[in-house]
N, C-alpha and C positions, 0 to 999 in steps of 0.2 A: 263640601265635594270630596269623593272618594279619591285616594291617592293614585290608582291606575288611571283615572280620567285625567288627573292634573299631569302625570307623566306623558300621557298622550298629547296634551295640549302642548307642553314644552317640546316633545318631539315633533310636533308640527310646526313650531315657530323655528326651530333649528334644524331644518332638513339636513342630511349628510348622505353623500354616496349617490345622488341623483344626477342623472346626465341632461341638461336642459335642451340638449340637441335633439332629444327623442320625443319632446313635446311639440304638438302643434302650435302655430302662432296664436289661435284662439285660446287654446289652454293656457299658454304662457300669459296672455292679456287678462284672463280670469284671475290667474294668480297674482298677477302684478297690479291689478286693481286694489286688491286687498291690502298689499304691502305699501302700495303708494298712499293710500288714505291713513294707514297707521303712521307713516312717516310725517304726513302733511298734520295729522292731529298732534303729533309730538311737537312739532315746530310751533303750532298754534298755541299749545299749552306753555310753551317755554316762555311766552311773552308775559306769563303771569296771571294771576287770579282775574277773572272776569264773568260775567253773566253766562249762563247757558246759551241765550240767544245770540250773544257775540261770539262764543266759541263756534256754534253752528254756522253762523252767516259767513264768518271768516274761513272757517275750513271748507265749506260748501264752494264758496268763491274760488278755491285754490285747486279743487279737484274737477271742476267743470271742463268739458271739452275744450273750450276756447283757452282756458288757462293752460291747459296741458299743450295744446298746439304752441303758445307762446313759449312754454318750458322748452320745448323740441327746437325752436328755432335759435334759443339761447344755448342750448347744450350742443347742437349739431356740430359746431367747429372744434369740440373737445372729444368727440366719439372716435373710438379705433374703427379700422374698416370692418371688424367682426361685429361690433355694436351696431354699426350703421346698417349692416346687412339684417341683423335681428329686427331692427326698427323697421326696415322696409318689408320685411315678411309679414310683421303684425300689421302695418298701414295697408298692405295690399290684400290682406285676408278677407274673404267674404263672410260677413257676419249676418245672421238672421235678425239681429237686433236692428231697431229703429233709433236713429239720433234724436234725443229729445232735447229742445230747446238749443240746438246747435246745427250748424251746417253739417252735410254729409262730410266735407273735406275736413273740417275741424275733428268730427267724430273718427274719422280713419286714422288722423294723426295722433289722436289721443289713443286710439287702439295700439298704434306702434310704439308710443311711449310706454304704455302698461305692459306690452309684450316684452320690452327692453327690461323693465323693471322686474318683471317675472323671471326671465332668463338669468339676470343677474342674482337674483335671490336663489335659484335653484343652484347657481354656481357657487353660492355660499359668499358672495361679495356684497355684503350690505354696506360696507364703506363707500364702494363705488356708487352705489344708489343714492346714498346720502349725499355724496360729492356732486353727483349730477343734479340732483333736485336743488343742491343750495346754490348751483351755478343758475339753474333755471329761475329761481327767485331771489337772484341777486344777494345771496346771504353769505356768499365768499369774499374774500378780499379782492380788491380792483387791481391790485398790482401786477396781475398776470395778464393785462392788456397794455399795449403802447398804441396810441393813435396819434397820425400827423405825420407828415413826410419827414421834416427835420428829426422828430423824435426817433422814427424808425431808422433812419439813415445813421443816426449816431449811435443808436443801439447795436447795430450791425458792426459798426466801425469799431465799437468797444468791445466786440465779440461777445455781448450778452447773448446767452442761450436762447434761442428763439424756435419754437416748435413749428408754427405755421405764420405765413403772411397772406392776408387777404388784400388783392390789389383791385380797384375799380376797373373792371373790363373795357378795353378800348382806350383807356388812358395811356398816352405814350409821350409825355412831355419829359423834360431832363431830370428832375427829381425822382419820378416814377422809373425811369429806365436806369437811374443809378441804383434804386432799391432792388429791382430786378437782378441788375448785374451782382451786386453785393451779396444777395440772398443766395445766388447760385454757388457762391463760394463756401456756402455753409450747409449744414444738414437741414435747414429749414425748407418745409413744404410750401410751394409758391400756389395760391389759388386765385384765379381771376373771376371775381363775382359782380353782381349789379349793386347799384347804390343802396337798394332796399336790405340787402343782406349785411351790408356795412353798418347801416344805421341800427339793424337789430343787435349787432355786436357791441356798440358803444353809443352814448348820447353825447360823447365830445366831438368836437370839429375834427373829423378824421381825415380830410382833404383827400380821400380816395384810397386810404392805406390804414390798415390795422394788422398789428402783430400780436401773436400769442406767445408769451414767455414760456419756455419749457420749465416743466416742474423739476428738471434735473439737468445738471451740465454734464453733457457726454464728454468722454475723454477722447484721445486720438489713438491712431495705430502706434506712433512714436511712443505715447504714454506706456503701452503694454511692453514694448520692447525695452525701455527704459527700466521698468520694474524689474523685468528679468535680469537686465545687466547689473542693476543695484543688489539683487540677491545673489548674483553669481551662479545663475541657473540657465538651462536651455529654456528658450521660450515655450510656454504652454498656455494655448488660448483655447476658449471654448466658443465655436460659431454657431448661431442658431438659425436654421433656414425657414423661417415662417412661424415661429412660436406665436399663438394667438391668445392663449389663457394667461392673464396677468399672475395667478397663482403658480404656474409652471415657470415663467420667466423668474418670479421672485425666488422659488425653490433651487432653480438651476444657478442663479447668481450666489446663492447661499452655499452651494455645493461646491461651486468653482473657487469659493474663497477658502473653504475648510481643504480643499484638495490642493491648495497652492497654485491654482491657475492664475496667470497674469492679467486676466482681463476676459470680458465676455464681449462678442462682436454680433450685432443684430442688424437686420436689414430696415431700410428707412420706410419701404411700403409693404403692405399685406402682412404686418406683424404688429404685435404689442409693443409699445414703448414703456418708458418709465411712468409707471403711476403711483398714487399714494398705496394702493393695494400691492403693486410690485414691492414697493419699499418696505412695507409691513411684513410680507411674506419672506422677504429676504433676511428678516431678523437682524437688521443692521448691517448686513454684508455690503448693502450698496454704497455704505461710506467708505469702505476699504478696497472693493474690487471695482475697478473702472470698467464701465460699459461705452462701447464704441458703437455709432450708428453710421452704417455705410449704405451707399446707393445700390450697390450690386455685389451680393455675397460671392459669386463665382469670380467677379473681376478682382475682388479683393483677394481671393486664394491665390489667382495667379501672381498678384503682386507679392504676396507673402511667400510663395514658393521661390521667386527670384532672390529672397532673404534667407533661403535655405530651410523653409518649414516643410513637414510632410502632413498629410491629412488623413484621418480615419473618420468614416461616417457610421452611425449605427443604422444596420439595415438586417431584417429577418434572414435573408438570402446570402449574408456573407460568410466569411470564415469565422470560425469561433475566436472570440477576443484573446483568449488566453494562450493561442498559439502565434500571436502575433507580436512584432517587436515594436512597442510603442515608445522607446526611449528615444532621446533626442530633442530636436525642436518639433514639436507636435501640436497640430490643432484638432480638436475633437468636433465633429459636426453633428448636431442633432436637428432633426427634421420636424416637420409640422405634426401636430396631435393626430391628425387624420390620415393625411396622405404622405408623410414621411419625407425624407430627403428628396428635393426635386431632380429630375434626370439629370440636368446639366451640372448641377452641383455634384451630384453622385459621380459623374463622369471625370472630375477634376480630383476625386479623392485617391489616395494611394492605397488605402486599406479599405475594404469593406468589411465592417466587424459586426459580428452577430453575438447575441447574449444566449448561452444554452438555456432552454426552457424545459422544466420538467412537470409542470403543472397542465391543467386542463383548459387553460386559455392561452392564446397565442401572442399576447403582447404585452409590454410594460408601459405605464404612464411615461411621457416623455422625460419628465423631471427625475423619475426613478431610474432610466435607462441612462441619463446622464451621469447620474451618481455612480452607477455600476462601471461605466466607462472609465470616468474620471479617476476613481480610486484604482483601478486597473493600472493607469498610467503612474499614479503616485506608488504602488506596489513594485512596479518595474524599475522606478527610478530609485527607491529605496535599495533594490537589489543590485544595482550597478557596482 
């Protein structure tokens, strides 16, 4: 095989610089179908040497539409809001293809799964693809689920980090009310679901409640202030208003650590949380820089203002950052990759900061913008 063709194949397997949001749902599904099958065949081959017929039979059973539907039902609780939106666009797209050996509903769900895989592949997130398929086929460890009323109550009271709690809809007896009350004291997301959904989550006797343990133990606002106090520095926090890309979140956490920020604050809803991809992209910074998850960024800013903090948000229409005084207790606010900082959050900021642009395009990646602003804070602190 000639070298140029080999290079083209390599480039095709490791795509870079593509925007998955620019692809149609069916195009994403077409790409995802191929990547999904590669991952499945790798899983099958990892079981060891077997006959070609056995390889084919096992892999075929795992890629059929009914199997992909079951994969979705298992991974749904673990999907971010962005991932769920991608899945739904794929599921609801109208395809000219006809479902073979599968119901139309199973076929549409399979298309949604393939669209999600294609989206993640174009985003360069193979780790997330493998993680989700592992969940779908029960290849991952089971310690991430807690089933049963007493077990969930004890986990909450022991302050075990919990991401989501699924409760049987309509159940309002004493233990369930206790779980709901205790959950509201934490960052856990409560979801009321039917019995079928709980049965899909676990084969254990769940008693109407299943909790998903968080992959990361989030910090608190007090942790951030304590870090600043221990270092003898004015508080310096980075607040993220709806960052959805795990690579951006990981890169921002890394930047925050290197710039000496005392922590990162993210919203509970409509944003990516800590995932294995975020941890990997942070290059280890996640182990040193605490991340706090809050219900409402705007309300949190009001509470921090009462403690003497000022806020600067990145926005193209603001004043050039190099003319602003960002010394003292400061919080940098970085907005969503597409829509930027939300109106209500922007109104609470003391500084609207812009980065002067000299090129032909008009915006920076969110994590790059965070780096520019964060190191301007560093420069001004060094000049005090």
